[in-house]
N, C-alpha and C positions, 0 to 999 in steps of 0.2 A: 496077397502080399502088398505092402504099402509102396506107392510109387516113389521113385527116387526124386528128391528135390534138388535140382541142379543150380538153384540160386546161391550165389556166393555172398560173402560179406560186402564185396564191392557193389554187387547188385542192390543189396539192401540200402547201402548208403546212397546210391544214386536215386533209388525210389524215394527215400526220405527227403532228399534235396528237392526232387521234383515236386513232391507234395507241398513243401513249404513255399517254393517259388510260385506254383500255381495259385495257392491260396492267397499269397500276398498280392499277386497280380490282379486277381479278380475281386478280392474283398479288402485289400489293404488300404491304409495302414492298419496294422494289428499289433497287439502286444504278444510277448512270448506266452503269457498265460492263456490268451484266447486262441493262439495257434494250436495248442495241444488238442483241445476237443475238436477243433475245425479240421485237423488233419488225421486224428486218430493216433497220433504219436505220443509217446511218453514225454514228460517234462525234461528228462535227461536227454532223450534224442533231439528234442527241439533245441535245447541249449547247445548241443554239439553242432547241429546243422547251422544254426544261426551264427555261431562263432566262426565257422568256416566261411559262410557267405559274407559276413561282415569283413573278414580278413581279405577276401578276394575282391571286395568292392562291389559285389552283385547286389547287396542289400545295404541300406543305410538307415540311420535313425531319423525319425520324422516327428519329433516332439514327444509329448507325454500326456497322459490322462491321469486324473486323480483316481485313487483306489479307495475302497471302503475302509477308511481309518488307517491305511498303511502308506507306504511310500508311493509316489507317483509311478505309474508304469510307462516304460519307454515304448513308443510305437515304432514299428519297423515298416519299411516299404522297399519295393524294387528300386534300385538306383537307376534312374532313367538313362544317364549317360554312360552306363557300364556296357552298353552294347547297341549296335545299330542294325537295322534291317531294311531291305528294299522290297517294295511291292510294285508290280507292273500289271497294268491292264492293257492287253492287246485287244482293243475294240475294233469295230468296223468303221469308225470315223476318225479315230486317233489312237496313238500309243501314249499312255500316261505312265510316268515313272515317279514314284514317291519314296522319299527317305524318311524313316521313322526311328525314334529312339526306343529304348526297351519298354517304355510305357505306351508305345504306339502313338506318341505325339508326333505330328508331321514336322520334319526338319528341312525339307526341301522338295521341290517338284519340278519336273520337266515334262513338256507335252510336245508331241510331234504329230501334226494333223496328217491324215491320209488323203489322197486325192478325192475330189468331190464326186457326187453321183454322176453317172454317165461316162466316167473314165473307163477305159478298157480294163477289164477285170485282171488280166495278168499283171498290169502295172500297178493297179490299186492294191492288190494283195500279194505283191512280190515278196517271197519269204526272205530274200537277202535284204531287201529294203527294210522290212520290219525288224529283222535281227539287228540291222545297223541302227535303227531308231532306239532299240532297247540298249545297245551298247553305248550309244552316244548319250542317252538319257541318264544311264548309270554314272558315266564319267562326269556329266554336268552336275548332278546333285552332290556327288562326292566332292567336287571342286568347290562348290558353293559352301558346303559345310566344313571344308578344311579337313576332310578325312582321307585316309589312305585306303585302298581296296582291301588290305589285310584286316582292317578294323570291322569289316562287315561280317555279321554272323551268317547271313544267307540271303538269297534272292528268291522271292516267290513270284510266280508269273501266272496270271489267269488268261487263258486264250480260248477261242472257239474250238469246237471239235472234240473228238475222242482222243485221249492221251494213252499211248502205249509206252510202257517202260521197258527199254531194251538194255541188256548188259553192255552191249557194244556202243550204242549211240545215246544212252540215257533216255530222256523223254522225246518221243516221236509223235507228231501231231497228224491226225487224219481228219480233215475237214473239207469234204467235197464241195459245200456251198461256196467256199472262197478259193477253191482250186488247189488245196493242200492235200496231197496224197503222200503219206509217209515222209513228212518233212522232219528231219532230225534237228529240231530247234535247239536242243541242249548242246549237241555237238557243234552246231554253227556258232553258238555263243562262246563255247569253250575255245574254239579255234583261234579267236582273236587274242587270247591271253590277257584280256583286260582285268580279269580277276584271278587271284591265286587258286590253285587246284583245291585247296582245303575249304574254300568258300562254296557251299553247296547251292545248287539250283533246285527249286521245287516247282514243277510245271504241272498245272491242273486246269481242267475246264473252268471257264470264268463263272459259270453258274455255281460250281462247287465253292469257289472262293467267296462269291457273294453270299452263298448260304452259310458258310462258316462265320463270316463277319456278322450276319444278322443273328445267328445263334449265340455268338459270344457277346456281342455288344448291343444288338438292336432289338427289333420287335419279336425275335424268336427266343429271347432269354426266358428261361423257366419252362419252356415247352419240352415235352418228352418226344414229340414227333411233329414234324413240320415239312412242308414243301415250299421252297423258296424259288420263285419264278424270275428269270432274267428276261426282260422284254426290251430288246434293243433293235438293231437291224434285223436280227432273227430272234427266235425265242428258244429258251432252254429252261431246265429246272434242276434243282438239287433236292434229293429226298433224304431227310434225316429221321431215322427211327431207332428203336432200341437195338435192332440188328445191324444198323448202319450208323454207328455213333458219330462218325466224323463226316457223314454225308456222302452221297453218291450222285454224280451228275448223270442225268438221263436225257437222251435226245428226244425230249418231249415235242420239240418243234417239228419233228418228222413223223409224228403220229398222223395217220391218214384220217382226215375229217370229211373228205368228199371223194367218193369213188369217181375216177376219171375226171378229176377236177383240174384246177390250174397247175401248170408245171412249176415245181419248186426249184430253187437254186441247186438242190442236191440232184436234180434230174428226174425225181419221181413225180407222180401226179397226186394232187389233192392233199399235200402236207399242210398241217396247221400253219407252218411258217409261210406258206404261199398265200395265206389270207391275213395273218395277224402280225407278222413281223413289220417293222417300220418301213423297210424297203418295199415290201409287197403292198403295204397300206398306201404308200405314196403312188406306186404304179397303178393301183386300182382306182385311186382318185383321178389320175390323169386319163386312164382308159375310159372312165365314166364321163369325161368332159371337164374335169377340174383343171386348174392351171397352177401347178406347183411352180415356185420361183426357179428359174434356170440357174445353173452353175453355182449351186449352194450345197452345203453338206446336208445330211438327212435331218439333223437336229433343227436347223433353220427352216427347212421345208416343212417339217412336222409342226413347228410353231406357227407357221403361216396357215397350215390346214386347220389347226385348232382355233386360231384367231378368226378364220372365216366361218367355222361351224358353230362356235359357242359365243354367246353374247357376254360382254365384259361384266355386266351387273348380275350375272347368275340367273337371268330369266330364261324360261323355256325348260323343256323336259331334260332330265338328267341323262337320258341316253343319246342326246344330241340330235334327235329327230325334230325337224321343223322348229328350231328356236325362233324367238320372236324379234330378235335384233342382232345385227352383225357386230363384229368387233369394232368397227368404225362408226357405229350408230346407225348404219344402213341395214339393208336386207342381208341376211346370212347367206352363206353358200349352201344351198340345199344338197348339192352333190356331195360335198365334204361331210355334211351331217349324216347323210344316208350311208356313206361308206363307213363312217365311224360307228354308226348304230349296228351295221352288219358285222363289223369287226368285233364289237363287244359280244355279240352272240357267239361268234366262232371261239373267242377266248373263253367265254363262259362254258361252252360245250367241252373245250379242251380241259378246263379246270375240273369239270365234273368227272372226267376220266381219272384224273389224279385223286379226286376224293374217293371214288369207288375202288380204285386199286390199292391205295395206301391208307385211307381213313385217318388223315392227319388231324391233329388238334388245330393247326393253323396253316393257312396258305398266305404267303407274303409275296407281294409283287414289287420287284425292283427293276433296276436297269434304267438307262437314261430315258427311254421312250415310255416305260411304265410310270416313272415318276413325273414325266412331263404331262402325260394324259391325266394323272392325278386322281384325287378322290371322287371327282364328279363323274368321270368316265367309269371308275371302278364300281360305282353303285349299280350300273347297268350290267357290268360283267358279273358281279356277285349275284344279281337276280337271275340271270340266265344259268349260272353254274348251279345254283341250288334247285332250279326247276328241272335240270337235266339229270342231276345226281340222285342216287337212291336215298330214300327218306332217312334211314338210320344214320349213315355217316354224314349226310348233309346237315342234319340237325345238331351236329356236334363239332362243326368246323367253323373257325372264324377266318374271314378273308379280308386282308388289310394291305396297305402299302408298307413297304419296308421303311425302316426308320433312319437309315444311315446316309441317304442321299447318293449323289453320283459317284462319290469316292469309295463306295462300299467294296467294289471289286479289288481295288488296290489295297485297301485295308485288309480284306480277307486274304489276299495273296501274301501280305506280310505276316499273317498269322501262321502260315505254313512253316517258314523257318523258325518262327518263335516257338511253336508247339514242339518242333524237333529239338530245339535248344533246351527247353524245359525237360523233355523226355530224357535227355542226356544228363540231367541234373545240373544244368548250367555250365557244362564243360564244352569248350570249343573243340572242333575237330582238329586233330593234329595235322601238320603239314606232311604231305606224302614224302616218303623216304625212297631213295634209290634201291631197287631190288638187289639182294645179295647175289653174287655170282654163283652159278650152279657148281656143285662139287665136280671134281675131275672125272670120277667114275661115271657120273650121269652123262657128261658130255661124250665120254668114250663109248658108252652104251648106245647113245643116240646115233653116233656115226655108224655103228655096226648094224643098226636096224634099218638104215636108209637103203 
C-alpha cells in the first residue's frame, strides 16, 4: 500500500520559495529563465515565487543581460537590506559580535576582550560575564546600524563545548575546560528581554559554525566530505559527510594522544588539547625555559613565540627546528622552535585519526591560532599527518588552511539563522500570542483530581 503523503500545498510553496532563495543567495544574480533548471521548478512556479518575493521585498532586480536575439533578461538577487542577522563568537580570548545584512555583508561589529592569561579561571570564563558581553554587543551593533531588535531575523552563537538542547532552557552548554557545567546560555540571554521572543537564538559549538562557514563560502566549497579544524586556545573539529550534511562538532581536542600524559583542562590525562591548544603550547614553552610575555592575551604571546622561533626571511626548516636567524636578526629561540616542532607532530598525529576515521576529501585548519601559525607550520603538520595515517585515505585527502580568516566563526554563526530563514521560505517567525484560557470543564476536572 502506498505511503500517505502528508505534504500540503503550503509545504510545497514553502519548499519552492526556499529553493529560489537559496539559489539566488549562492549563485545570484540570476534570471528567471536560469532559475528554472537550477532549482528544478517549472517556469510557472518560478514566475509565481519570484512575484511573491519581489512583492515582499526579499528579492530585487539587479540589472539585465542580453539574450540570444530576444529581449534582455532581468537579473534577480536577494535584497541585502531586507533582513539582518547577528553572529557571535564566544572565544577564549574575546567575545565578538557582528551584524550582517541578508547577503552576509558586515554592517557592524563589537568586541569584548576577556581577561588575559593567568587570571583566575572562574573570573575569566564567568558565564554571567560572557552573557552580558553578548547582550551588550548585540545592543551596540543594533544602535550603530539604527535597527530595532524586532528587525533581527535571528542570532547565531558559536561557543566552546557540547551543546544540549532542552525544551525548558533552550541551548545548554557543557564545557569542562572552561568550567561550564550545564550553563543555560539561551535562558540567560532570554532573561534580559533585550530581544523579542520571536527572534530565535541558534547556539552551536564554534567548530561547527566555523565548518559551516568554510563549506558555504571558503575552502570547503565543492567538497562532499571535509573535516574543519578549529585551532585556538583549545582544539575542536567539525565533520561534514553525506550522512552529516550540515556538519557535526566532535570533541577532537579530547582524543587521548598520550597515555598518562599531561593533564588537560578537562581533567583527563594525555588529551590532544593538552599538547596542541594555544594555551597548552604557551605553557609548554614556559615549562621548557621559554619566556612568554607577561600579562598579555594568548594571541600576543603566540605571536612572540613565533617571532622567536621563525626567521622573518623564511630561512630555516619548515618545521621550526633550529632556524638560522631570529625574528630580530639574532639567534632564534631554540626552545620555542623545539616546542613548535613537537606540537606539529602531535597535531599531525591527531589529524591522522580524523583521516582514518572519516576519510574526508579535505581537512581545513582554521581558528585564530591555526591561521597565525600559518602555511609554514602547516607543512610540517601535513607531513606528520600523512605519515601516521593509513595509505589509502591519506593519499586522497588535501590538508590546507581555511580561507575565511579570523571572522569565520561569526560568519558561520550568522549562517545558522539564515539557513533557518531560508528553510521557512523567507517567512519571519510570528510574535508569540497569549495562551487561550482553559475551558471551564478542564479547570473543574483539574480541581477534582487534586
